[in-house]
C-alpha positions as CSV (number, residue, x, y, z in Angstrom):
1,M,-25.4,10.7,-44.4
2,A,-24.4,7.7,-46.5
3,T,-22.1,8.4,-49.4
4,T,-19.1,10.6,-49.9
5,D,-19.3,14.2,-51.0
6,L,-16.0,14.0,-52.8
7,D,-16.2,13.9,-56.6
8,V,-14.2,10.8,-57.4
9,E,-14.5,10.6,-61.2
10,G,-11.1,10.8,-62.9
11,R,-9.2,10.7,-59.6
12,E,-6.4,8.3,-58.7
13,C,-7.5,5.4,-56.5
14,L,-5.3,3.4,-54.2
15,S,-6.6,-0.2,-53.8
16,F,-5.3,-2.9,-51.5
17,T,-6.4,-6.1,-49.7
18,V,-6.2,-6.4,-46.0
19,E,-6.6,-9.9,-44.6
20,G,-5.9,-12.1,-41.6
21,P,-7.0,-15.2,-39.9
22,W,-9.1,-13.3,-37.4
23,A,-11.0,-10.0,-37.2
24,H,-13.0,-8.2,-34.5
25,F,-14.7,-4.9,-35.1
26,R,-16.5,-4.2,-31.9
27,R,-20.2,-3.4,-32.3
28,I,-21.1,-0.3,-30.4
29,D,-24.6,-1.6,-29.6
30,A,-23.2,-4.7,-27.8
31,T,-22.5,-4.7,-24.0
32,T,-21.6,-7.9,-22.2
33,E,-21.1,-10.0,-25.3
34,K,-18.3,-8.7,-27.5
35,L,-20.0,-9.0,-30.9
36,T,-18.4,-7.9,-34.2
37,Y,-19.5,-6.2,-37.4
38,R,-19.0,-8.5,-40.3
39,V,-17.7,-5.8,-42.6
40,M,-14.8,-3.6,-41.7
41,P,-16.3,-0.2,-40.8
42,R,-15.2,2.9,-42.7
43,T,-13.8,4.4,-39.4
44,T,-11.7,1.3,-38.9
45,V,-10.2,1.6,-42.4
46,A,-9.2,5.2,-41.6
47,G,-7.6,4.0,-38.3
48,L,-5.7,1.2,-40.2
49,I,-4.3,3.7,-42.7
50,A,-3.4,6.1,-39.9
51,A,-1.6,3.3,-38.1
52,V,0.4,2.4,-41.2
53,L,1.5,6.1,-41.6
54,G,2.1,6.5,-37.8
55,E,-0.3,9.4,-37.4
56,P,-0.9,10.6,-33.8
57,R,-4.1,9.5,-32.1
58,D,-7.2,11.6,-33.0
59,S,-5.2,13.7,-35.5
60,Y,-6.4,12.2,-38.8
61,Y,-10.2,12.5,-38.8
62,Q,-10.3,15.5,-41.2
63,T,-8.3,13.6,-43.7
64,F,-11.1,11.0,-43.9
65,A,-14.0,13.5,-43.6
66,Q,-17.0,13.1,-45.9
67,D,-16.0,15.9,-48.2
68,A,-12.3,14.9,-48.3
69,S,-12.2,11.2,-48.8
70,A,-14.0,8.3,-50.5
71,I,-13.7,4.7,-49.5
72,A,-15.2,1.5,-51.0
73,I,-15.1,-1.7,-48.9
74,S,-15.6,-5.0,-50.7
75,P,-15.7,-8.2,-48.6
76,Q,-13.4,-10.9,-50.1
77,C,-14.4,-13.7,-47.7
78,R,-17.4,-15.7,-46.5
79,L,-17.7,-13.5,-43.4
80,E,-18.3,-16.4,-41.1
81,T,-17.9,-15.9,-37.4
82,Q,-16.7,-17.9,-34.4
83,S,-17.4,-17.2,-30.7
84,V,-14.5,-17.5,-28.4
85,P,-14.9,-17.4,-24.6
86,M,-12.2,-15.5,-22.8
87,L,-11.3,-14.4,-19.3
88,T,-10.9,-10.6,-19.1
89,L,-9.1,-8.6,-16.4
90,P,-10.2,-5.2,-15.0
91,T,-8.5,-2.3,-16.7
92,K,-10.3,0.6,-15.2
93,S,-8.3,3.5,-13.7
94,G,-6.5,2.3,-10.6
95,N,-6.6,-1.4,-11.5
96,I,-3.2,-1.4,-13.3
97,K,-0.3,-0.6,-11.1
98,T,3.4,-0.4,-11.3
99,A,5.2,-3.4,-9.7
100,D,7.4,-2.5,-6.7
101,G,11.1,-2.6,-7.5
102,V,10.7,-3.5,-11.1
103,S,11.2,-0.8,-13.8
104,G,8.5,-0.7,-16.4
105,K,6.6,-3.7,-15.0
106,T,2.8,-3.3,-14.5
107,V,0.5,-5.6,-12.6
108,V,-3.1,-6.1,-11.6
109,D,-3.7,-6.6,-7.9
110,P,-4.5,-10.3,-7.3
111,E,-7.5,-9.3,-5.2
112,D,-8.9,-7.3,-8.1
113,I,-8.3,-10.3,-10.4
114,A,-10.2,-12.6,-8.1
115,S,-13.2,-10.2,-7.7
116,E,-13.3,-8.4,-11.0
117,R,-12.3,-10.9,-13.7
118,K,-15.1,-12.0,-16.0
119,R,-15.7,-14.6,-18.7
120,R,-16.9,-12.9,-21.8
121,T,-17.6,-14.2,-25.3
122,F,-15.8,-12.5,-28.2
123,E,-17.1,-13.0,-31.7
124,Y,-14.5,-13.0,-34.5
125,V,-14.7,-13.0,-38.3
126,V,-12.8,-16.1,-39.5
127,D,-10.3,-15.9,-42.4
128,A,-11.2,-12.2,-42.9
129,A,-10.3,-10.3,-46.1
130,Y,-11.5,-7.0,-47.5
131,R,-10.6,-5.1,-50.7
132,I,-10.3,-1.4,-49.9
133,D,-10.5,1.4,-52.6
134,L,-9.3,4.8,-51.4
135,V,-9.5,8.3,-52.9
136,L,-8.2,11.3,-50.9
137,E,-8.4,15.0,-51.4
138,D,-5.1,15.3,-49.5
139,T,-2.6,14.2,-52.3
140,E,0.4,14.4,-50.0
141,T,-1.1,11.8,-47.6
142,F,-2.2,9.7,-50.6
143,E,1.3,9.6,-52.1
144,R,2.9,8.9,-48.8
145,L,0.5,6.0,-48.2
146,R,1.1,4.7,-51.7
147,E,4.8,4.7,-51.0
148,F,4.4,2.9,-47.7
149,L,2.1,0.2,-49.1
150,E,4.1,-0.4,-52.3
151,T,7.3,-0.9,-50.3
152,G,5.7,-3.0,-47.6
153,R,6.3,-0.4,-44.9
154,S,4.1,0.2,-41.8
155,T,4.8,2.3,-38.7
156,Y,2.5,0.1,-36.6
157,T,1.6,-3.5,-37.3
158,P,-1.7,-3.6,-39.3
159,A,-4.6,-5.2,-37.5
160,L,-8.2,-6.1,-38.3
161,G,-9.9,-4.3,-35.4
162,K,-8.3,-5.7,-32.2
163,T,-4.6,-5.3,-32.0
164,E,-4.1,-9.1,-31.7
165,C,-5.9,-9.7,-35.0
166,L,-2.7,-9.2,-37.0
167,A,-3.2,-8.5,-40.7
168,D,-1.3,-8.5,-44.0
169,I,-1.8,-5.8,-46.7
170,T,-1.4,-7.2,-50.2
171,N,-2.2,-6.6,-53.9
172,V,-1.6,-2.9,-53.9
173,R,-2.7,-1.2,-57.1
174,V,-3.2,2.4,-58.3
175,S,-5.8,3.1,-61.0
176,T,-8.1,5.9,-62.1
177,V,-11.8,6.0,-61.1
178,E,-14.1,5.8,-64.0
179,S,-17.7,7.0,-63.9
180,G,-20.6,4.5,-63.9
181,G,-20.4,0.7,-63.8
182,D,-22.7,-2.3,-63.7
183,P,-25.3,-1.6,-61.0
184,E,-26.3,-5.3,-61.2
185,A,-22.9,-6.5,-60.1
186,I,-21.6,-4.2,-57.3
187,S,-18.8,-5.8,-55.3
188,S,-18.7,-3.3,-52.4
189,T,-21.1,-2.4,-49.7
190,V,-24.1,-0.3,-50.8
191,P,-26.2,2.1,-48.8
192,E,-29.5,0.3,-47.9
193,E,-31.7,2.8,-49.7
194,H,-30.3,1.8,-53.0
195,V,-30.5,-2.0,-52.7
196,V,-33.1,-4.1,-54.4
197,P,-33.8,-7.4,-52.6
198,T,-33.6,-10.5,-54.7
199,P,-36.2,-13.2,-54.1
200,G,-34.6,-16.3,-52.5
201,S,-31.4,-14.5,-51.4
202,P,-30.9,-13.2,-47.9
203,L,-30.2,-9.5,-47.6
204,R,-27.4,-8.9,-45.2
205,M,-27.4,-5.4,-43.5
206,E,-25.3,-3.5,-41.0
207,R,-25.2,0.0,-39.5
208,T,-21.7,1.2,-38.5
209,P,-19.9,4.5,-37.7
210,A,-18.7,6.2,-40.9
211,Y,-17.2,9.6,-39.9
212,M,-15.6,11.0,-36.8
213,E,-14.1,14.3,-35.6
214,A,-11.9,15.3,-32.7
215,D,-13.4,16.9,-29.6
216,E,-12.3,17.7,-26.0
217,S,-12.6,14.1,-24.9
218,G,-10.8,12.6,-27.9
219,R,-13.3,11.9,-30.7
220,K,-16.9,11.6,-31.5
221,T,-18.9,9.9,-34.3
222,T,-20.5,12.4,-36.6
223,G,-22.2,10.1,-39.1
224,F,-23.3,6.5,-39.5
225,V,-24.1,4.4,-42.6
226,S,-26.5,1.6,-43.0
227,Y,-25.5,-0.7,-45.9
228,A,-26.1,-4.1,-47.5
229,Y,-23.2,-6.4,-48.3
230,S,-22.4,-9.6,-50.1
231,T,-19.9,-12.3,-49.3
232,G,-17.0,-13.7,-51.2
233,E,-17.4,-13.5,-55.0
234,K,-21.1,-12.5,-54.8
235,T,-22.3,-9.1,-55.8
236,L,-25.3,-6.8,-55.1
237,S,-27.9,-5.3,-57.3
238,A,-28.7,-1.6,-56.8
239,P,-30.0,0.1,-60.0
240,D,-30.0,3.7,-58.8
241,A,-26.8,3.5,-56.6
242,P,-24.0,6.1,-57.3
243,V,-21.5,3.6,-58.7
244,S,-18.0,3.9,-60.1
245,T,-15.6,1.5,-61.8
246,V,-12.2,0.8,-60.2
247,D,-9.8,-1.6,-61.9
248,G,-12.7,-3.3,-63.7
249,R,-14.9,-3.7,-60.6
250,T,-18.1,-1.8,-59.8
251,V,-18.1,-0.2,-56.4
252,C,-20.0,2.3,-54.4
253,F,-17.8,4.9,-52.5
254,L,-18.8,5.9,-48.9
């Protein structure tokens, strides 16, 4: 399960850049160390859009299903990371309590802080920026998002992963997806099975969640994607990749 099932040719595409000084996309295979994916995962893009529109939690997964959406993600930065040690407080059920005699004030018991707080290292992408190209089967949601982005509106503050990694959404454009493109100059991520390694150039790879659906506990991941990516202005070569052209750029929709 790697690329979208939606036929994107001839469809309207909403493109925008999301950027900020810091980004953290928690890797699900990391435990004590809070490592980050370098590239913004597809599921995080869906969550960002849902936050802009103010969609209820766990309500929007079908809108971004494999057969109902297509997303291309193109890194626009060097994807360099920095590790930041931080003290974290316990937040399990029962740790956070209401302060006596103070309305709306919550606290963590000092004894819990003394015994449970831990120093963890968080990894952040520095000066993060990603170009997002979006096609949706749901035209009503597409037009509503278009209006929000073009007018600078957002129900919740945009963030790059963690809520404290505040982000700006800029350079909003609408264009039509054209078939084909230059497979030797793909700016977006590309599923690994299509990528041809280039001698002397490192091949950067990641495997991230791609699709989700709601269940009785909230949500579950239904598909992953392993992809290669380039940084900044660099591109990838993938001769047999299913590419499209958006606003003069060659991308691969997931």
